[in-house]
Legacy VTK file of the C-alpha trace (Angstrom):
# vtk DataFile Version 3.0
C-alpha trace
ASCII
DATASET POLYDATA
POINTS 179 float
-23.372 -23.003 13.443
-19.635 -23.092 13.760
-18.981 -25.738 11.340
-21.034 -24.054 8.718
-24.196 -26.781 8.734
-27.135 -25.453 6.919
-30.480 -25.686 9.609
-32.043 -28.216 6.981
-29.033 -30.342 7.320
-29.176 -30.422 11.021
-33.066 -31.098 11.145
-32.398 -33.712 9.295
-29.273 -35.485 11.191
-31.124 -34.904 14.299
-34.043 -35.827 13.466
-36.021 -32.812 14.637
-38.609 -30.510 12.955
-37.926 -27.143 11.822
-40.193 -25.574 14.182
-38.968 -27.494 17.340
-35.500 -26.196 16.446
-36.602 -22.824 16.282
-38.238 -23.241 19.684
-34.897 -24.554 21.074
-32.765 -21.211 19.899
-35.744 -18.671 21.154
-35.650 -20.536 24.630
-31.693 -19.875 24.608
-31.844 -16.593 23.291
-34.413 -15.821 26.432
-31.917 -17.468 28.159
-28.875 -15.721 27.089
-30.274 -12.467 26.845
-29.760 -10.625 29.895
-25.676 -11.444 29.110
-25.887 -9.245 26.215
-25.464 -5.645 27.900
-22.008 -7.084 29.719
-20.999 -8.274 26.124
-21.521 -5.285 24.757
-18.941 -3.648 27.547
-16.542 -5.794 26.995
-16.797 -5.597 23.002
-16.311 -1.705 23.575
-13.480 -2.069 25.627
-11.366 -4.455 22.990
-8.490 -2.622 20.986
-9.815 -3.122 16.969
-13.200 -3.967 16.584
-15.331 -4.726 13.561
-18.790 -3.438 12.492
-21.114 -4.226 9.268
-24.438 -4.730 8.371
-26.191 -6.357 5.609
-29.863 -6.585 3.888
-31.447 -9.376 5.659
-35.314 -10.454 4.393
-37.799 -11.968 6.894
-40.861 -13.268 6.310
-40.837 -11.191 3.093
-40.119 -7.795 5.276
-37.113 -6.012 4.288
-34.554 -5.135 6.939
-30.765 -5.610 8.222
-28.652 -8.137 10.341
-25.518 -6.269 12.133
-22.759 -7.958 13.037
-20.015 -6.034 15.790
-16.850 -8.487 16.113
-13.663 -8.397 18.096
-11.444 -11.366 18.127
-13.177 -12.676 21.043
-16.426 -11.027 21.051
-18.987 -11.518 18.057
-22.485 -9.919 18.510
-25.150 -9.886 15.719
-28.465 -8.088 15.687
-31.551 -8.021 13.075
-33.221 -4.751 12.772
-35.781 -3.180 10.846
-33.543 -0.433 9.992
-30.123 0.728 8.540
-29.733 3.401 11.268
-26.800 4.780 13.133
-29.428 4.332 16.451
-27.979 0.570 16.246
-23.861 1.066 15.918
-24.437 3.883 18.591
-26.578 1.702 20.866
-23.564 -1.366 20.647
-21.195 1.401 20.493
-22.382 3.650 23.625
-21.860 7.420 23.952
-18.810 7.615 25.639
-15.498 7.905 23.255
-13.523 4.470 23.009
-10.028 4.032 22.877
-9.601 1.266 20.181
-10.083 1.395 16.499
-13.380 0.609 14.796
-12.728 -1.097 11.427
-16.174 -0.628 9.022
-16.911 -0.204 5.083
-17.825 3.055 4.041
-21.108 3.647 5.118
-22.103 7.051 6.884
-23.890 5.442 10.052
-20.609 4.505 11.927
-18.846 8.070 10.965
-20.188 9.539 14.128
-19.501 6.859 16.317
-17.133 8.528 19.176
-13.947 6.156 18.095
-11.025 6.180 15.626
-12.295 4.618 11.956
-10.176 2.829 9.747
-12.079 1.649 6.528
-12.043 -1.960 5.619
-8.971 -2.534 2.894
-11.404 -5.143 1.309
-13.458 -2.314 0.530
-11.204 0.126 -0.011
-9.510 -1.758 -2.812
-12.646 -2.713 -4.920
-13.481 0.956 -4.779
-9.757 1.500 -6.179
-10.448 -1.260 -8.693
-13.754 0.018 -9.582
-12.194 3.910 -10.089
-9.689 2.780 -12.815
-12.736 0.969 -14.560
-14.526 4.133 -14.354
-12.053 5.824 -15.719
-9.877 3.767 -18.387
-8.873 7.017 -20.146
-7.509 9.150 -17.492
-3.452 8.175 -17.091
-3.422 9.631 -13.834
-5.918 7.714 -12.569
-4.732 4.207 -14.023
-1.167 5.217 -12.358
-2.791 5.359 -9.364
-4.503 2.560 -9.369
-2.131 0.601 -10.491
0.368 1.867 -7.736
-2.272 1.369 -4.843
-3.916 -2.007 -5.792
-1.047 -3.914 -5.077
0.060 -2.330 -1.835
-3.823 -2.440 -0.641
-3.546 -6.240 -0.936
-0.072 -6.321 0.518
-1.691 -4.776 3.679
-4.383 -7.254 4.196
-2.139 -9.857 3.604
-0.045 -8.616 6.442
-0.181 -10.638 9.814
0.951 -10.063 13.081
1.034 -13.495 14.310
2.863 -14.975 11.618
5.448 -12.466 11.399
5.675 -11.255 15.096
5.194 -7.844 16.639
8.551 -6.063 15.565
8.487 -7.051 11.818
4.931 -6.685 11.522
5.154 -3.106 12.897
8.303 -2.507 10.656
6.535 -3.991 7.330
3.230 -2.088 8.340
5.116 1.394 8.857
6.980 0.857 5.210
3.383 0.307 3.305
1.783 2.865 5.182
4.261 5.181 3.885
4.082 3.892 0.235
0.200 4.041 0.395
0.653 7.861 1.495
3.216 8.605 -1.413
LINES 1 180
179 0 1 2 3 4 5 6 7 8 9 10 11 12 13 14 15 16 17 18 19 20 21 22 23 24 25 26 27 28 29 30 31 32 33 34 35 36 37 38 39 40 41 42 43 44 45 46 47 48 49 50 51 52 53 54 55 56 57 58 59 60 61 62 63 64 65 66 67 68 69 70 71 72 73 74 75 76 77 78 79 80 81 82 83 84 85 86 87 88 89 90 91 92 93 94 95 96 97 98 99 100 101 102 103 104 105 106 107 108 109 110 111 112 113 114 115 116 117 118 119 120 121 122 123 124 125 126 127 128 129 130 131 132 133 134 135 136 137 138 139 140 141 142 143 144 145 146 147 148 149 150 151 152 153 154 155 156 157 158 159 160 161 162 163 164 165 166 167 168 169 170 171 172 173 174 175 176 177 178
C-alpha cells in the first residue's frame, strides 16, 4: 500500500491467491481494531486535521470511504452512508481546539471545531464561477485576481520557508485575498 502497488500485482509478486490475501488483511484488521479508539483520540488532539469522503462501490452496492488524517495519523472507514454521523463519531461530541480542513460538504459544518475549506476545492469553485458567468466583468475580475492568490496560498510551505517567513507571507496573502 505504501508503495502504491495494486493488490493484483502483490498477489503475483508473492504468489498468493486473492482470497488468501484478503484473509490476511481481515485477520490483521481484527488484531489492530482495539487500537482504533486510541488513534481516534490522538487524531482529535492534532492542531490541523483533514477529512474527506468519496463514493465507493463494494460488491455492486454504493457506499463511501471516509478519510480522516493529520501529519501523523490516517484513519479510513468504509461505510454505507454519507451521513454526518461518521465524522461526528470520529471527531466526538466535545469541542476540539484544532482546525478541520474539508471540502464544502455540509456534513462537517456542525462539528465542534474551527473549519477551513480546502484551498484546492475553493480554487476549483472559483474557476467554475468564471466559466459560469463569462459575460460579467465583476465576476471575471474577481476570478482573475483570486485565482493566483489561492494558488500562491496552496504553494506556501512552512517547512521550506521557516516559521517566521511563512507567517509573514501567509498574513500578506490573507490580506490580499480578503481585499
